[in-house]
C-alpha positions as CSV (number, residue, x, y, z in Angstrom):
1,M,221.4,31.9,139.0
2,E,222.7,30.7,142.6
3,G,219.9,32.2,144.3
4,L,217.4,31.4,142.0
5,L,217.4,28.2,142.5
6,T,217.7,28.3,146.4
7,N,214.9,30.4,146.7
8,V,212.5,29.3,144.2
9,D,210.3,26.2,145.8
10,W,210.6,23.7,143.1
11,V,208.4,21.2,144.3
12,E,205.5,23.8,144.6
13,I,206.2,24.9,140.8
14,G,206.2,21.2,139.6
15,W,202.8,20.6,141.6
16,A,201.6,23.8,139.9
17,S,202.7,22.8,136.7
18,W,201.1,19.2,137.0
19,D,198.0,20.9,138.2
20,T,198.3,23.3,135.1
21,L,198.6,20.2,132.9
22,V,195.2,18.4,134.4
23,M,193.5,21.8,134.2
24,V,194.3,21.8,130.4
25,G,193.7,18.6,129.9
26,M,190.8,17.8,131.1
27,S,189.1,21.1,129.8
28,L,190.3,20.2,126.5
29,L,189.3,16.6,126.5
30,F,185.5,18.3,127.8
31,S,185.6,21.2,124.7
32,V,186.5,18.6,122.2
33,V,183.2,16.2,123.3
34,I,181.1,19.4,123.4
35,G,182.3,21.5,120.4
36,L,182.7,19.0,118.3
37,P,179.1,17.8,117.8
38,V,177.9,21.3,118.1
39,G,180.5,22.6,115.3
40,V,179.1,19.9,113.0
41,L,175.4,21.0,113.8
42,L,176.4,24.3,113.0
43,F,177.6,23.1,110.0
44,L,174.8,21.0,109.1
45,T,172.1,23.6,109.7
46,G,173.6,26.4,108.0
47,K,172.5,27.9,104.8
48,R,172.1,25.5,101.9
49,Q,173.5,22.6,104.0
50,L,172.1,18.7,104.4
51,L,170.0,19.7,107.5
52,E,169.4,23.6,106.5
53,Q,167.3,24.9,109.6
54,P,167.7,28.5,110.0
55,V,166.1,29.0,113.0
56,A,168.0,26.1,114.8
57,Y,170.9,27.6,113.4
58,A,170.1,31.0,114.4
59,V,169.4,29.7,118.0
60,L,172.7,27.6,118.2
61,S,174.8,30.2,116.7
62,F,173.6,32.9,119.2
63,V,174.7,30.4,122.5
64,V,178.0,30.1,121.0
65,N,178.5,33.9,120.3
66,V,177.2,34.6,123.6
67,L,179.3,32.4,125.1
68,R,182.2,33.4,122.9
69,S,181.9,37.1,123.6
70,V,182.0,37.0,127.4
71,P,186.0,37.7,128.6
72,F,187.2,34.3,130.5
73,I,188.3,36.6,133.4
74,I,184.5,37.5,134.1
75,L,183.3,34.2,132.8
76,L,185.1,33.1,135.5
77,I,183.4,34.8,138.1
78,V,179.9,34.5,136.8
79,M,180.0,31.1,136.9
80,I,181.3,30.8,140.3
81,P,177.7,29.9,141.7
82,F,176.9,27.3,138.9
83,T,180.6,25.8,139.5
84,V,179.6,25.5,143.4
85,M,176.4,23.6,142.8
86,L,178.2,21.5,140.0
87,I,181.4,20.4,141.8
88,G,181.0,21.6,145.0
89,T,184.1,24.4,145.1
90,S,185.0,27.3,142.8
91,L,188.8,26.8,144.3
92,G,191.4,24.2,142.8
93,V,191.9,22.5,139.7
94,A,188.1,21.3,139.7
95,G,186.9,24.3,140.1
96,A,188.5,25.7,137.1
97,I,187.3,23.2,134.4
98,P,183.7,24.0,134.0
99,P,184.4,27.6,133.2
100,L,187.6,26.2,131.1
101,V,185.2,24.0,128.9
102,A,182.5,26.8,129.0
103,G,185.1,29.1,127.5
104,G,186.7,26.1,125.2
105,A,183.6,24.4,123.7
106,P,182.0,27.0,122.0
107,F,185.6,28.2,120.5
108,F,186.4,24.9,119.2
109,A,182.5,24.6,117.9
110,R,183.2,27.8,115.4
111,L,186.7,26.0,114.6
112,V,185.2,22.9,113.5
113,E,182.4,24.5,111.6
114,T,185.2,26.2,109.9
115,S,187.1,23.7,108.8
116,L,183.9,21.8,107.4
117,R,183.1,24.8,105.6
118,E,186.5,24.1,103.8
119,V,185.6,20.5,102.8
120,D,185.0,20.8,98.8
121,R,181.1,20.3,98.4
122,G,181.9,18.2,95.3
123,I,182.8,15.2,97.7
124,I,179.7,15.8,99.6
125,E,177.6,15.8,96.5
126,A,179.2,12.6,95.3
127,T,178.8,10.9,98.6
128,Q,175.4,11.6,98.6
129,A,174.7,10.4,94.7
130,M,176.2,7.2,95.7
131,G,173.0,7.1,97.9
132,A,175.1,7.8,101.6
133,T,172.7,8.9,104.4
134,V,173.7,12.1,106.2
135,R,175.1,9.8,108.9
136,Q,177.4,8.3,106.1
137,V,178.2,11.9,105.0
138,I,179.4,13.0,108.0
139,F,181.3,10.1,109.3
140,G,182.4,8.7,105.8
141,A,183.2,12.5,104.1
142,L,182.9,15.4,106.2
143,L,184.9,14.5,109.2
144,P,187.7,12.4,107.5
145,E,188.3,15.5,104.8
146,A,188.3,17.8,107.7
147,L,190.5,15.8,110.1
148,P,193.6,18.0,109.7
149,G,191.8,21.3,110.0
150,I,190.1,19.6,113.2
151,I,193.6,18.8,114.7
152,A,194.5,22.2,113.9
153,G,191.6,23.7,115.7
154,I,192.2,21.4,118.8
155,T,195.8,22.6,119.0
156,V,194.7,26.0,118.8
157,T,191.8,25.4,121.2
158,A,194.5,23.6,123.7
159,I,197.2,26.7,123.5
160,T,194.0,29.0,124.5
161,L,193.0,26.5,127.4
162,V,196.5,27.0,128.4
163,S,196.1,31.0,128.6
164,Y,192.5,30.7,130.2
165,A,193.9,28.1,132.9
166,A,196.9,30.7,134.0
167,M,194.0,33.3,134.0
168,S,192.1,31.1,136.5
169,G,194.7,31.7,139.0
170,V,193.1,35.1,139.6
171,I,190.2,33.2,141.6
172,G,192.3,30.6,143.5
173,G,192.0,28.2,140.5
174,G,195.2,26.7,141.3
175,G,197.9,26.0,138.6
176,L,201.2,27.9,137.4
177,G,198.7,31.2,137.3
178,D,197.7,30.7,140.9
179,L,201.7,30.4,141.9
180,A,202.7,33.0,139.5
181,I,199.8,35.5,141.3
182,R,200.7,34.3,144.8
183,F,204.4,34.3,144.8
184,G,205.5,36.5,141.6
185,Y,202.8,39.6,142.1
186,Q,201.7,39.4,145.9
187,R,204.8,38.6,147.2
188,F,207.1,40.2,144.9
189,Q,209.1,37.1,143.8
190,T,210.0,38.0,140.4
191,D,211.9,34.8,140.0
192,V,209.0,32.9,140.5
193,M,207.1,35.1,137.9
194,V,209.8,34.2,135.2
195,I,209.8,30.9,135.9
196,T,206.2,30.7,135.6
197,V,206.0,32.7,132.3
198,A,209.0,30.3,130.8
199,L,207.1,27.3,131.4
200,L,203.7,28.5,130.1
201,V,205.6,29.3,127.1
202,I,207.5,25.9,127.1
203,F,204.2,23.9,127.5
204,V,202.7,26.2,124.4
205,Q,205.6,25.5,121.7
206,I,205.2,21.7,122.8
207,L,201.4,21.6,122.2
208,Q,202.0,23.7,118.5
209,M,204.8,21.5,117.8
210,I,202.8,18.4,118.5
211,G,199.6,19.6,116.5
212,D,201.6,20.6,113.7
213,R,203.1,17.4,113.5
214,L,199.5,15.8,113.6
215,V,198.1,17.7,110.9
216,L,201.1,17.1,108.7
217,Y,200.6,13.4,109.0
218,F,196.9,13.2,108.7
219,S,197.3,15.8,105.2
220,R,199.4,13.3,103.8
221,R,197.1,10.6,104.1
C-alpha cells in the first residue's frame, strides 16, 4: 500500500479525473440537446403518430441507426478529419467531445423515442380532444409523462459516455483512459491501471445513484 501511494502521481490522476468529468459533462449536454428533439421527431413521424411521415421517419431512423452501428473506437478514428476541421485538433479533451457527441446523441435519441412510446395513448388523445395543438401535446402531455423515462435515458447515456470517454484515450483524448493507456499499459504501472478502473467504477456508481433518485422523485409527482 505504501508503494502504491508513493509511486502514483496523484496530481496527474486528479487532472485526468477532471478531464474525464469535463468530457462526459460536455458531451452529455450536447447529446441531450441534439438527441431530445431527434427522439421527439422520431416518435412524432412514426406510424400512427401525430405527424406521421414515413419518408421522414425512414431517413431520420437510417441516420440514427448508422451512427449507432459504428463501433465507437472506429468512430473516433473516422471523425478525426471532421474534428480537426471543427475544433482545430483531434487530441485532448476538446478533440474527444465531437466523436463522443456523435456516439451519444443517436443513442439517447432512441431512448427518448422508446420513452415516448410508453406514454399512455389515452392521455395524448384526451389532450387532443381538448383542442391542444401539436406543440401543446408535446410540452403539456408527452414530455411531462415521459420525464422519468427520459431521465433514466440520460443516466444510461451518461454511463455509456464514461466508457466512451475512457476509450478515447486510445487516440490521445485525455482523461483517465489516456492515463491508463500511457502509464498503466505502455509503462506497465499496474497500480495506475487499478486506480483508474476504480475511479471509473466510482463515477458510474455515482451517476447511477443520482439517476435512480431523480427517476424516483419525478415518478412520484
